[in-house]
N, C-alpha and C positions, 0 to 999 in steps of 0.2 A: 605559728604564733598562737598561743592559747589565751583566751579571754580571762579576765579576773574572776575570782570565785564569787564575790559579792554582787555581781551584775544580775539584773532581772532578765527574763526571757527575751523581751523586745530588744534590749540593748545588745544581748548576745547575738541575736539574729542579724542586726545591722552590722555588728563587728565582723561577722562571718562573710557577709557580702563585700565589705571593704577589703578583706583579706584576699578574697577571690579575684577582685578587680586588680589589685596590685600584682598578684601572681601572673595574670594574663598580660598586663602591660610589660612586665619584665621579660616574659617569653617573646612577645612581639618585638621588643627592642633588640633582643638577641638575634632573632631571625632576620631583622632588617640589617643589622650590622654584618651578619654573615653574607647576606646577599650583596651589599655594597662592596665588601672585600673581594668577593668572587668577580664582580664586574670590573673592579680595578685591575685585578690580575689578568683577566681576559683582554682588556684594553691595552695593557702593557705588552702582552705576548703576541697579540695579533697585529701584523703589519697592514692588513687591509683596513683596520679601523683607525689607523694613525691619521691624525689631522695634518693636512698639507696645505701650503699656500702656493699660489701661482708665482713662479719665478720668471723674471723677464729674461728672454733669450738674448745672447749677444749677437752682434751683426756678423754677417758672413765675411770671411777674411780672404783676401787675394794678395798677390804680390804687388799690385798697384796701390795698395792701401798705405796710408801714411803711418799706420801703427806698426811697430816692430813685432816680429813673430814671438819673441820672448814675452813681450808685454801682453800679447793676445792670449798666450798660454796661461798667464796669471788670471786674466779675466775669465777664461773658460773653466779653470779649476774652481773658481768661486761659484760659478753657475752650477757645475756638476755637484759640488758639495751640498748646495742648498736643494738641488732637485733630486739627486739620487742618493745622497749620503756618502760618507767616507768609508763605509764598510768594505766595498770592493772597488778600488780605483781602476782596476784593469777594465772594468765595464765602461769607463769613460772613453776608451779608444773607439768603440763602436758609435758613440754619439758624436764624435768629432767630424765624421764624414759629411754630414749635412750642413756644416758651417764653413766649408772650404769651397773656393771657386778658382777656376783657371788652372795654371800649371801645378800649383800645389795640390789641387784636388786630383789631378791625374797621377801625381806621385803617390798620393795616399792610396789610390785604387791599385796602382802597380805594386806597392809594398804590402797590400792586404792589411792595411792598418787596423781594420776592425778586429782582427784576431791577435794583434801584438799587445804586449804589456804597455801600460801607459807611459812609464818612464822611458822605455826603449823607443817608443814611437815619438815621444817629444824630443829626445836627443837626436834621433835620425833626421827628423824634419828640420830642426834648428841647425844641424851641421850642413845639410844640403842647401838650404835657402838662407844662409847667413848673408849679411851685408858685405859682399865681397867687392873688390875693385871693379870687376867686370859689370856687376849690377849697378854700381854707382855711375860708371861711365855711360851706361845705357840711359839713365835718367838725366845725365848732363847733356847728352845729345838731344833728348826730348825737350829739355828746358831751353837750350839755345835756339832750337828751331820751332819754338812755340808760336803759333799764329791763331787768329780767330777764324773758326770755321764759318761757312755760310749758314745763315739762319741761327747762329749761336748767340744767345743773349749775353750781355755783359756780366750778369750774375754767374752763369755757368762758366764763363771765361775766368772770372776771379777765383772760383773754387778750383778750377783746373790748374791755374798758376800756383796757387798755394799748395796743392797736393804734390805737384812735380818738384817744386822748390824744396820741400821737406825731404823728398826722396833723393834729390840730386846733391843736397848739402846736409847730410845727417849730422855733421860735427858742428854746425853753426849754432850759436846761442840764439835765444828768442829775439833779442834786440836786433842783431845783425840780419836774422832771417826776415824780420818784418820789413826792414828797409829794402832788402833784396826783392821781396814780393811786390812792394809798392812800385819800385822802379821798373820791374818787369811788366807789371800790369799797364803802366803808363806807356810802355814801349810798344805793346801789342794792340792797344785800342785804336780805333780809326782816327784819322788826322783831325777831323772836325771836333771829335770828342776831346782829343788831346789839347787842342787850342782852347776850347771852352774851360777845361780843367785848369790850364795854366792861368787863365784870367781869374777864375774863382779862387785859386790857391796862391795868388801872386804875393800877398803880404803875410802868408802863413808858413810856418816851418813844416816841411813834409814829414819829418820824423815825429812831430807832435800830433799829426792828424791820424786818427785810426784808419786802418785799411777799409773797414766797413763804411766809414764816412766817404772815402774816396769813391768806392763802388756806388754808393747811393747818389752822389753828385753826378757821376758818369751816366747813370740811368736817367737822370732828370734832363741833362743837356743833350742826350742822344735823340735824334730826330726819328720819329716812328716810320715815316715814309721817305724814301730817297727822292731827291729832286729829279724830275723828268724834264728833259729839254725836247720840245716838240719843234721839228723843222717843217715849216709849211712850204710846199712846192706848188706854185701856180701852174695850172694846166689850161691850155686853150680849150674854150668851150666848143664842142662839136655841134654843128648846125644840122638839125634833122628836118628834112623836107617831107611834109605830110601832104599827100595828094587828097583832094576832096572827092566826095562821092558825087555822082550825077545829081542834077537838080530834081529829076523825077524820083530818085530814091529818097531824097531829103523830104520832098513833099508828101511821099507816101508813108513816112515814118510817123508813128503815133506818138504824140507828146505825152508827157506825164502830168498833164493838166487834169483837173477834176473831170472833164468831159471825155477823157480818153478811156480806152478799153484796157483789158488785162494784158499788158505787154511787159517784156523784160525791162528792168530799170537800167538806164544808161546814164553815164556821168562823163562830162567833158573834162579831159585832163589839161586843157589849155586855159579855159576861163573858169573852171571849177564850178560849173553850173550844171544842174541835172536837166534831162530832157533830150540831150543830143550827145553825139560823140565828137571827138576831135576832128574827124574827117568832114563833119557837117557843121563846124562851128562858124557862127556868123562873123566873129571878129577876125578869123583867119581868111574866110572866103566871103566877102561882102555880097557876091552875087547870089548867095544862098539865103540872104535875109528876106523873110516874107514881107509882103506889103502890109502897111498899117491900115487899120479900119478907119475909113473916112466918115463914118457916121457921126452925126452931131451929138448923139447921146453919149453919156459917160458909161462905157462898157455895157450898153444896152439896158441901162437902168431906167429908161423912160424919160420923157420930157413932160412938162406941165404947161399946157396951153392956158388960154385966158378963160376957159370954162370953169365953172365952180364945182363940177362933179368929178372928183379924182377917180380914174379907172372906170369911166362910163362908156357904154357902147353907143347908146342914143340918148345920153344925158338923163337916163332914168334907171339904169341897171348897173350896180357896182360889180367890179370884177370883169369888165369887158376887155377888149383888146385895143381900145383907142388911145386913152391917155393914162392908163394905169402904170404902177411901178413895174418896170420890166415889160413895157409895151412892145408891140411888134412893128409899129410904124409902117413905112412904105416898103420895108424889106422883110421877107419872111424870116423869123427867128429872132427879131429884135436886136440885130447887131452881134449876135453870137457867132463866133468864128470857129470853123472846123480846122483843127490842127493836123488833119489828115490830107485834105485837099486845098486848104487855104481859102475856102469859100465861106461866105456868110449865109446864115439862115439855118444852120443845123450844127450839132455837135459831132465830135469825132466818133463817138460810139454809135451814132446813127448815120454815119457817112455812107451814101450809096455806092461809093467807089470801092469799098472794102468787100472782099469776096465773101466774108462770113455773113454779110447782110444782103446778099443778092436776092435772097428769097423773101425779103421783107417788103412791104408796100412802100411806095414813095412817101416822103413827109407831106403832111397836110399843109395847105397854103393859108389856112385860117381865114379864108374869104367867105363872105355871106353868099349862100347859094340862092340863085334866082328862083322865084316861085314857079311851080309847075303850071304851065298854061292849060294842060289837059283838065286839071281839077277845076280851074276857074272858068273853063269854057262850057260847063254844063248849063242847061237852060233852066235856071231857078229864078223864081220871082216871088214877091211878097203877095200873100193872098188878100191883103186889105187894100194896099195902094198900087200894087202891080210893079214895084221897083225891081229892076233886073241888073245883071252884070256886077259892076263894082259898087252900085248903090243897093245891092241886095241886102236885106235884113230880115230877121225873123219877125214873127207876128207880134210877140210881146214887146219888141223894140220899135214897132211901126209908129211914126208920129200921128198918123190919122187915128189909129186905134187908141192911142193915149189921149188924144183930144176928145174923142167920143166918150171915153170912160169918164173924163173930167166933167163933160156936160151932163151925163147921166147922174153923176154924184151930186152936182149942183141942183138939178131938178128934184132929186129925191129929198134933199135937205129942205128945199122950199115948200114942197107939198107935204113933208113929214109922212110920206106913205111909201110903201114898197113899190117900185116901178113895175114889178111883174104882176101886181094885183090891180093896178090902175088901168082901166080899159082905154083911157084917153091918151096914154103915153105910147109913143111910137116905139115899137121894139127895135133893138139894134140888130142889124143884119149885115152879113158880109157880101150880100148880093149887090154888087155895085151897078 
């Protein structure tokens, strides 16, 4: 495309640029169109790039199925046409093997059906497994002898009745077949379920009630657990004679009281109390019952006499052994009883009769020890007044010395002088 003659130089340059752009756009469109055409041809020719959708597989077929073999072949051909295409139908024969079960599957393997043409395989199987009189009589026997198996639910029983009825009576129309299935189901259910269904369907027409409704009512009235009858048989109680242990063994037994030692825990099976066995139980053997504590105090918790000092030894020291809480009274141990030897005065873990404590010293009696006469027999006397024996006292505590010191202090206060500097004052002397 040539520019006009009367244009100036600038306009011609701009027109040239526009022409070049138009040429490039035309070439680009032609290249893109060629590329799209090539991709379309490759997509049409290539089977690998073909778009496919998931096809639902048919159920497996067996001779016990309610579907006829010819009807199943129609369903299988629709599946193969959508999955594999109609180009090569003989390839469908190899795919049929995984959808067969039971006797018809064994026949397919024996015929080598995977290598047979599809039409020949379909004709052979249909002729061999057609609905013959022998096959119909087989299902009639199954239908007549139908019973509910152990642990079989009513839902499974209803499906089994429906399946066998369709196989035993293939010529029945749907209305007659529904009535036959309902009657057979009511005949094979348990007696208590049948009675409950008769009460529930008393005023209703059985032909008008759907079979699914009858099965649902049967599941509701069925008892989940069978009724169990328990027969109780009375048996004579056998008397068990338990011999008691010797009294010495019972007395030597360590109780589980807080004052006991580390001994094995025992439990009486008769009185259900700890601390002893059935052979040493007091309720069975009264002679083994230990003597009670005759102490007047309540469990050795002490008595309170008329004195005002609680727990005093000589009415001036708290915490003594006379009248305090837990006092020891006239008996050693304050009424505490040993459950090893049944004696008062000590606890079982300090009992001298136990072998483990033979090397321990005897319990203290808590008595006041008498003063030592040897100490008090020394010849000591006061240097001021000469007191001896029980009247002995030290110099600072002597009454005579105290009196003399008082006199000296009075004289010093009267004279207002130091007694040591006054020559007229008689000096104090210990020379009696």
